C-alpha positions in Angstrom: 3.6 -6.0 -13.0 6.4 -8.6 -13.2 5.6 -11.9 -11.5 8.4 -11.6 -9.0 7.2 -8.2 -7.8 3.6 -9.4 -7.6 4.8 -12.4 -5.5 6.7 -10.1 -3.1 3.7 -7.8 -2.7 1.4 -10.8 -2.2 3.7 -12.2 0.5 3.7 -8.8 2.3 -0.1 -8.8 2.2 -0.2 -12.3 3.6 2.1 -11.3 6.4 -0.3 -8.4 7.2 -3.2 -10.8 7.2 -1.4 -12.9 9.7 -0.6 -9.9 11.9 -4.3 -8.9 11.8 -5.3 -12.4 12.8 -2.8 -12.2 15.7 -4.2 -8.9 16.9 -7.7 -10.4 16.8 -6.5 -13.3 18.9 -4.8 -10.9 21.3 -8.1 -9.0 21.7 -10.0 -12.3 22.3 -7.4 -13.2 24.9 -7.8 -9.8 26.6 -4.1 -9.0 26.0 -2.6 -5.7 27.2 -3.8 -2.7 25.2 -0.3 -1.3 24.7 0.7 -4.6 23.0 -2.3 -4.4 20.7 -1.5 -0.8 19.9 2.1 -1.8 19.1 1.0 -4.6 16.8 -1.5 -2.2 15.0 1.4 0.2 14.5 3.5 -2.5 13.0 0.6 -3.4 10.7 0.2 0.2 9.6 3.9 0.4 8.8 3.6 -2.8 6.7 0.6 -1.5 4.8 2.4 1.8 4.3 5.4 0.0 2.8 3.1 -1.9 0.4 1.4 1.4 -0.6 4.8 2.9 -1.2 5.9 -0.1 -3.4 2.8 0.1 -5.4 3.1 3.8 -5.9 6.8 3.4 -7.0 5.7 0.8 -9.5 2.9 3.0 -10.8 5.3 6.0 -11.3 8.0 3.8 -12.9 5.5 2.2 -15.3 2.1 3.8 -15.9 3.1 7.4 -15.2 6.3 7.3 -17.3 4.5 5.5 -20.1 1.7 8.1 -20.1 4.2 11.0 -20.1 6.3 9.5 -22.9 3.6 8.0 -25.2 0.2 9.2 -24.1 -1.9 11.9 -25.6 -2.4 15.1 -23.7 -5.7 13.8 -22.3 -4.1 10.5 -21.2 -1.2 12.4 -19.5 -3.7 14.7 -17.7 -5.9 11.8 -16.5 -2.9 9.7 -15.3 -1.5 12.7 -13.4 -4.9 13.6 -11.9 -5.5 10.0 -10.8 -2.1 9.9 -9.1 -2.6 13.3 -7.4 -6.0 12.2 -6.1 -4.5 9.1 -4.5 -1.7 11.1 -3.0 -4.2 13.7 -1.6 -6.3 11.0 -0.2 -3.3 9.5 1.5 -2.1 12.8 2.8 -5.4 13.6 4.3 -5.1 10.7 6.9 
């Protein structure tokens, strides 16, 4: 993964970490439940976006590479790994 892309993902993860810390503080301060739920929804959205960007990177690099250059076994493994991750995500 290119350094710039890695930096952007790392920055997104740090933002999520900050949001989680904020939710923890809100909980400690006995903030309104609706506000906590809204913040958790925002965190889920941010994590979902990170997951999408990683999936996009995987498809554009690893999957394409395996399809173009890999053996039949490597292609099958790469596709199977991807399908397992997608199935796990879809089961949520």
